[in-house]
Structures are given as structure tokens and as C-alpha cells.
C-alpha positions as CSV (number, residue, x, y, z in Angstrom):
1,M,19.4,22.7,-47.0
2,A,21.9,22.6,-49.8
3,Q,22.7,26.2,-49.0
4,A,23.3,25.3,-45.4
5,K,25.5,22.4,-46.3
6,N,27.5,24.4,-48.7
7,G,27.9,27.3,-46.3
8,I,30.5,25.5,-44.1
9,S,32.5,24.1,-47.0
10,L,32.5,27.4,-49.0
11,L,33.6,29.3,-45.9
12,V,37.0,27.6,-46.0
13,A,38.4,29.7,-48.9
14,G,37.1,32.9,-47.3
15,V,38.6,32.0,-43.9
16,I,42.0,31.2,-45.4
17,A,42.0,34.4,-47.5
18,L,41.0,36.5,-44.5
19,S,43.6,35.0,-42.3
20,L,46.2,36.1,-44.7
21,S,44.8,39.7,-45.1
22,V,46.0,42.5,-43.0
23,S,43.0,44.8,-42.9
24,P,39.7,43.9,-41.2
25,A,36.5,43.6,-43.2
26,P,34.3,46.7,-43.2
27,L,31.3,44.9,-41.9
28,G,33.0,44.4,-38.5
29,S,32.1,47.9,-37.6
30,Q,28.6,47.7,-39.0
31,A,27.8,44.8,-36.6
32,M,28.6,47.1,-33.7
33,A,26.1,49.7,-34.8
34,A,22.8,50.2,-33.1
35,T,20.4,47.5,-34.2
36,S,16.8,47.7,-35.5
37,V,14.3,45.0,-36.4
38,V,14.4,44.0,-40.1
39,A,11.9,41.1,-39.9
40,V,9.7,39.3,-37.4
41,V,9.1,35.5,-37.8
42,N,6.5,34.0,-35.5
43,K,7.2,36.7,-32.9
44,T,11.0,36.2,-33.2
45,A,12.8,39.4,-34.2
46,I,15.6,39.4,-36.8
47,T,17.7,42.5,-36.2
48,S,20.0,44.6,-38.4
49,G,22.9,43.2,-36.4
50,D,21.8,39.6,-37.3
51,L,21.6,40.8,-40.9
52,A,25.0,42.4,-40.9
53,H,26.5,39.1,-39.5
54,R,24.9,37.1,-42.2
55,V,25.9,39.5,-45.0
56,A,29.5,39.2,-43.8
57,F,29.1,35.4,-43.7
58,L,27.9,35.4,-47.3
59,R,30.8,37.6,-48.3
60,L,33.2,35.2,-46.6
61,Q,31.7,32.5,-48.8
62,R,32.4,34.6,-51.9
63,K,28.7,34.9,-52.7
64,T,27.6,37.6,-55.1
65,G,24.3,39.3,-55.9
66,N,21.9,41.1,-53.6
67,L,23.5,40.0,-50.4
68,Q,21.0,41.9,-48.2
69,K,18.1,40.1,-49.7
70,M,19.8,36.7,-49.6
71,A,20.9,37.2,-46.0
72,K,17.4,38.2,-44.9
73,Q,15.8,35.1,-46.6
74,E,18.4,32.8,-45.0
75,L,17.7,34.2,-41.6
76,V,14.0,33.9,-42.0
77,D,14.4,30.2,-43.0
78,E,16.7,29.6,-40.1
79,V,14.2,31.0,-37.6
80,L,11.5,28.7,-39.0
81,K,13.9,25.7,-38.8
82,R,15.1,26.6,-35.3
83,D,11.6,27.0,-34.0
84,E,10.6,23.6,-35.4
85,I,13.7,21.9,-34.1
86,A,13.0,23.3,-30.6
87,R,9.4,22.3,-30.8
88,V,10.2,18.7,-31.6
89,G,13.3,18.6,-29.3
90,M,15.8,17.5,-31.9
91,S,18.5,20.0,-31.5
92,V,22.1,18.8,-31.4
93,S,24.0,19.5,-28.2
94,T,26.2,22.5,-27.5
95,A,29.1,20.0,-27.2
96,D,28.4,18.7,-30.7
97,V,28.4,22.3,-32.1
98,D,31.6,23.2,-30.3
99,A,33.2,20.0,-31.6
100,S,32.2,20.8,-35.2
101,F,33.5,24.4,-34.7
102,A,36.8,23.0,-33.4
103,R,37.1,20.5,-36.3
104,F,36.5,23.4,-38.8
105,A,39.3,25.4,-37.1
106,A,41.6,22.4,-37.2
107,S,40.8,21.7,-40.9
108,N,42.0,25.2,-41.6
109,K,45.2,24.7,-39.6
110,M,44.3,27.1,-36.9
111,S,43.3,27.1,-33.2
112,V,39.7,27.9,-32.0
113,E,41.0,31.2,-30.7
114,Q,42.4,32.1,-34.1
115,L,39.1,31.2,-35.8
116,N,37.2,33.3,-33.3
117,T,39.5,36.3,-34.1
118,I,39.1,35.8,-37.9
119,L,35.3,35.5,-37.7
120,D,35.1,38.7,-35.5
121,R,37.4,40.5,-38.0
122,A,35.1,39.5,-40.8
123,G,32.0,40.7,-39.0
124,V,30.5,37.2,-38.7
125,T,31.3,36.4,-35.1
126,A,31.8,32.9,-33.6
127,A,28.3,33.0,-32.1
128,H,26.6,33.6,-35.4
129,F,28.6,30.8,-37.1
130,K,27.9,28.4,-34.3
131,A,24.1,29.2,-34.5
132,F,24.4,28.4,-38.2
133,I,26.2,25.1,-37.5
134,A,23.6,24.1,-34.9
135,V,20.7,24.5,-37.4
136,S,22.6,22.9,-40.3
137,M,23.4,19.8,-38.1
138,S,19.9,19.5,-36.6
139,W,17.7,20.2,-39.6
140,P,18.6,17.0,-41.6
141,R,17.8,14.9,-38.5
142,L,14.4,16.5,-38.2
143,V,13.6,16.0,-41.9
144,N,14.6,12.4,-41.7
145,A,12.6,11.8,-38.6
146,R,9.5,13.2,-40.3
147,Y,9.8,11.7,-43.7
148,G,12.3,8.9,-43.3
149,A,15.6,9.2,-45.0
150,G,14.1,10.7,-48.2
151,A,15.5,8.8,-51.2
152,G,17.2,6.5,-48.7
153,S,13.9,5.3,-47.0
154,K,13.1,1.6,-46.8
155,L,13.2,-0.2,-50.2
156,S,10.3,-2.3,-51.3
157,N,11.0,-6.0,-51.9
158,Q,10.6,-5.4,-55.6
159,D,13.0,-2.5,-55.6
160,L,15.5,-4.6,-53.6
161,V,15.3,-7.5,-56.0
162,T,15.7,-5.1,-59.0
163,R,18.8,-3.5,-57.5
164,L,20.3,-6.9,-56.7
165,L,19.7,-8.0,-60.3
166,E,21.2,-4.8,-61.6
167,N,24.3,-5.3,-59.4
168,K,24.5,-9.1,-60.3
169,Q,25.8,-9.8,-56.7
170,K,24.9,-8.7,-53.2
171,P,27.0,-5.8,-51.9
172,V,29.4,-6.6,-49.0
173,T,29.6,-4.4,-45.9
174,T,31.1,-4.5,-42.4
175,E,28.9,-5.6,-39.5
176,Y,29.8,-4.3,-36.1
177,M,28.6,-5.5,-32.7
178,L,28.9,-2.5,-30.4
179,K,28.5,-1.5,-26.8
180,Q,28.6,2.2,-25.7
181,V,30.5,3.1,-22.6
182,I,29.3,6.4,-21.0
183,F,31.1,8.3,-18.3
184,V,28.1,10.3,-17.2
185,V,28.5,14.1,-16.6
186,P,25.4,15.7,-15.1
187,A,24.2,18.9,-16.7
188,S,24.9,20.7,-13.4
189,K,28.5,19.5,-13.4
190,K,29.8,20.4,-16.8
191,G,33.0,21.7,-15.2
192,I,34.2,18.1,-14.6
193,V,34.2,17.2,-18.3
194,G,38.0,17.4,-18.5
195,K,38.5,15.2,-15.5
196,R,35.9,12.6,-16.8
197,K,37.5,12.6,-20.3
198,A,40.9,11.8,-18.8
199,E,39.3,9.1,-16.7
200,A,37.5,7.6,-19.7
201,E,40.6,7.6,-21.9
202,K,42.6,5.9,-19.2
203,S,39.9,3.2,-18.7
204,R,40.2,2.1,-22.4
205,A,43.5,0.4,-21.7
206,S,41.8,-1.9,-19.0
207,F,38.5,-2.5,-20.9
208,P,38.2,-6.3,-20.5
209,G,35.9,-6.9,-23.5
210,C,32.2,-6.8,-24.1
211,D,31.3,-9.9,-22.0
212,Q,32.7,-8.3,-18.9
213,A,31.5,-4.7,-19.7
214,M,28.9,-4.5,-16.9
215,Q,31.3,-5.7,-14.3
216,F,33.9,-3.3,-15.7
217,A,31.5,-0.4,-15.2
218,K,31.1,-1.2,-11.5
219,N,34.7,-0.2,-11.0
220,Y,33.9,3.4,-11.9
221,L,31.5,6.1,-10.5
222,D,28.6,6.9,-12.8
223,V,29.5,4.8,-15.8
224,S,26.7,3.1,-17.8
225,I,26.9,0.5,-20.6
226,R,24.5,0.5,-23.6
227,N,24.2,-2.5,-25.8
228,L,23.9,-1.1,-29.4
229,G,23.8,-4.5,-31.0
230,R,24.3,-5.1,-34.7
231,V,25.2,-1.9,-36.6
232,L,26.2,-2.1,-40.3
233,E,28.9,0.3,-41.6
234,P,26.5,2.5,-43.7
235,E,24.4,3.0,-40.5
236,L,27.2,4.4,-38.4
237,P,26.5,8.0,-37.3
238,P,29.0,10.4,-39.0
239,E,30.4,11.5,-35.6
240,W,31.3,7.9,-34.7
241,K,32.4,6.5,-38.1
242,P,36.0,7.9,-38.2
243,L,36.6,6.9,-34.6
244,I,35.5,3.3,-35.3
245,E,37.7,3.2,-38.4
246,K,40.7,4.3,-36.3
247,A,39.8,2.2,-33.3
248,S,42.6,0.3,-31.6
249,G,42.5,-2.3,-28.8
250,G,38.8,-2.9,-29.3
251,T,37.7,0.6,-28.3
252,T,37.4,3.9,-30.0
253,A,38.7,7.3,-28.9
254,T,36.4,9.3,-26.6
255,R,33.8,11.9,-27.6
256,V,32.2,14.6,-25.4
257,T,28.4,14.5,-25.8
258,E,25.4,15.9,-24.0
259,R,25.5,12.8,-21.8
260,G,29.1,13.0,-20.8
261,V,32.2,11.3,-22.2
262,E,31.7,8.3,-24.3
263,Y,33.5,5.7,-26.3
264,L,32.4,2.6,-28.2
265,A,33.6,-1.0,-27.6
266,I,33.8,-3.1,-30.8
267,C,32.7,-6.5,-29.6
268,N,33.0,-8.1,-33.0
269,Q,33.2,-7.1,-36.7
270,R,32.9,-9.2,-39.9
271,Q,32.0,-8.8,-43.5
272,V,28.4,-9.6,-44.3
273,S,26.4,-10.0,-47.5
274,D,22.7,-10.6,-46.9
275,D,19.4,-9.0,-47.8
276,V,19.4,-6.6,-44.8
277,A,23.0,-5.5,-45.5
278,A,22.2,-5.1,-49.2
279,E,19.2,-2.9,-48.5
280,I,21.2,-0.7,-46.1
281,V,24.0,-0.3,-48.6
282,F,21.6,0.6,-51.4
283,R,19.9,3.2,-49.1
284,A,23.3,4.7,-48.2
285,E,24.1,4.9,-52.0
286,D,20.8,6.7,-52.6
287,I,21.4,9.2,-49.8
288,G,24.9,9.8,-51.2
289,K,23.5,10.5,-54.6
290,E,20.9,12.8,-53.1
291,K,23.6,14.8,-51.3
292,K,25.7,15.0,-54.4
293,D,22.8,16.2,-56.5
294,G,21.6,18.8,-54.0
295,E,18.9,19.4,-51.5
296,N,16.7,16.7,-50.1
297,P,13.3,17.5,-51.7
298,N,11.6,16.6,-48.4
299,A,13.6,19.3,-46.7
300,A,12.3,21.9,-49.1
301,K,8.8,20.6,-48.7
302,Y,9.0,20.7,-44.9
303,L,10.3,24.2,-45.0
304,E,7.6,25.4,-47.4
305,D,5.0,23.9,-45.0
306,L,6.5,25.8,-42.1
307,R,6.6,29.0,-44.2
308,S,3.0,28.7,-45.2
309,K,1.8,28.5,-41.6
310,A,4.2,31.2,-40.2
311,Q,3.6,34.8,-39.5
312,I,6.4,36.6,-41.3
313,V,6.6,40.4,-41.4
314,M,9.4,42.0,-43.4
315,Q,10.4,45.5,-42.3
């Protein structure tokens, strides 16, 4: 998992360098060559084309060593993860992947179209990079669903007391009371997302507050309201956290999700310092340390378990 996390961040330098270069990477032509099977994982074939894309991806990350071997192992692991993600039904949506891809382009000061061109020039392709993003976003959710949050799982009463004594005072965090406003877009009508997004954005100016949210929804077609209740700042999903921090007028900006177009209404917010808040803050700190130190050991254990049960044939 550490490798997957680092892949996106390490790609930045390579993308920037390539965007300034004038000649395409040699692997671009290799990806176009006739493909052959280089490995089979649980009846899923990994082709020489897949391998060429991943080798190009590793080069863009400035990796060194036996790139063919590294690429093949990464692809085998990704098939195992992808199959398990599909089996459990915990894949992120296409909209989430596209949004992550667009954020990556923006962070490198380029358009999505420019990023597509650069990835094609490098021999990676946007499709390969998006497949990588989908797995690297979905896998941590699956690991946490199976094992809890790893080092950030629920603290025992003794651990909580010990941490409180070590800190000498309870940590303070922000408590939000939230409602979720969803402008529903049926799967069969994804073409209306733009229209629904404009409608959702316009509706924010007239949102009357959480007490009248249900009545507000009746003024629109296919709008639902979900009461999210109390959410502490460390519990905020990463995709919503920056929007909540920048919220104005009691609502956040909109997001396109698999359900449609959504925004959050902030019914109330306050600073809290109780045992529940303390535990959540400590858990968030532990997860942060785990990410800084490297891979969640549960992720490695989960992958090893999948590998031990899999049928893997290297060609």
C-alpha cells in the first residue's frame, strides 16, 4: 500500500519533467506493439501491454532497478486487490476517480487534456493511471472495513486514560452537525450531471437551514436529505473535509458522486473536549503516524492472505 500511496505523489516530478521535454518516451511505441500474456492471476491475464504501461509509470516516478520485475509484481498485486474489492463491492465510483485525476492535473497546473497527452507520450496512458488510482483509493477502505482502522481502531478504556494522562488535558476538536443534500442522478441519466450540478449550486443560496431542509427538498425534483448527525473533525471523509473548511453560508460547495450531485449543510459547529472526542483525536493521530511511517501492516497481511489463496502463473 505504501507503494501505491507514493505512486501518485512521486509521479508529480516525472509529469512536470516530461511536460517540459520535447521528445516522447520510447515506451510509447512499445505499448502499441502486439501484446502477449506475461502472467495470469485467478484467470485474469496480465499482458505485455499492461506491463509496458506500468514500466513507463515506474520510469515516470524515477524508479530504478529491475523495472520489469517490479512492474509485474505490482500488477499481480493490483489484480488481487481489484478482485477482492469487486467481490466485496467496495470500489470507489468512476466519478471519484475522475475527480482525483482532475485534481492531480490541476495540482500540476495543467488541464485534464494536457495530462492525458503527457501520459500517452510517456507510454502510461490515462486509462492505466486511472486504474491505479481506483485501486489505491479503494484498497484502504477495504482494509479498514476488514480490520478496523489498524493502529487507529477503537482504544481500550485503559489506553484512553493513559493517553489522557500523557497529554495532561483532553484534546479539543470541532464537532459538526451535518445534513447531506443529494440532487439524485440515476445511473441511466449520467448525461444530466452538468444540469443537476448547476441546479444544486444555485439552490445553496436559498437553503433555509437544517430545520427546514425536508420542506426545501420538496421544491426540487429528485432531491433527498440525509441526516448525518454529529461528526467530529477527524472523522470527516477526506473528500469532504476541504469543502467543509471552505464552506460559506452554511453549505459546502458541490461534489459529483455515484449518487448524483451533493453538498453538505452545516447545521451547527462547536469546539468540544469530551472522552469521545479525545478517543477520535487520538485515533486520528495514530493513523497519521501510521501513514507517515509507511504501510498499514494489516494491508500487507490482507494482501499476503489473498496471495496465498490465489492461482498465479508467471509466463
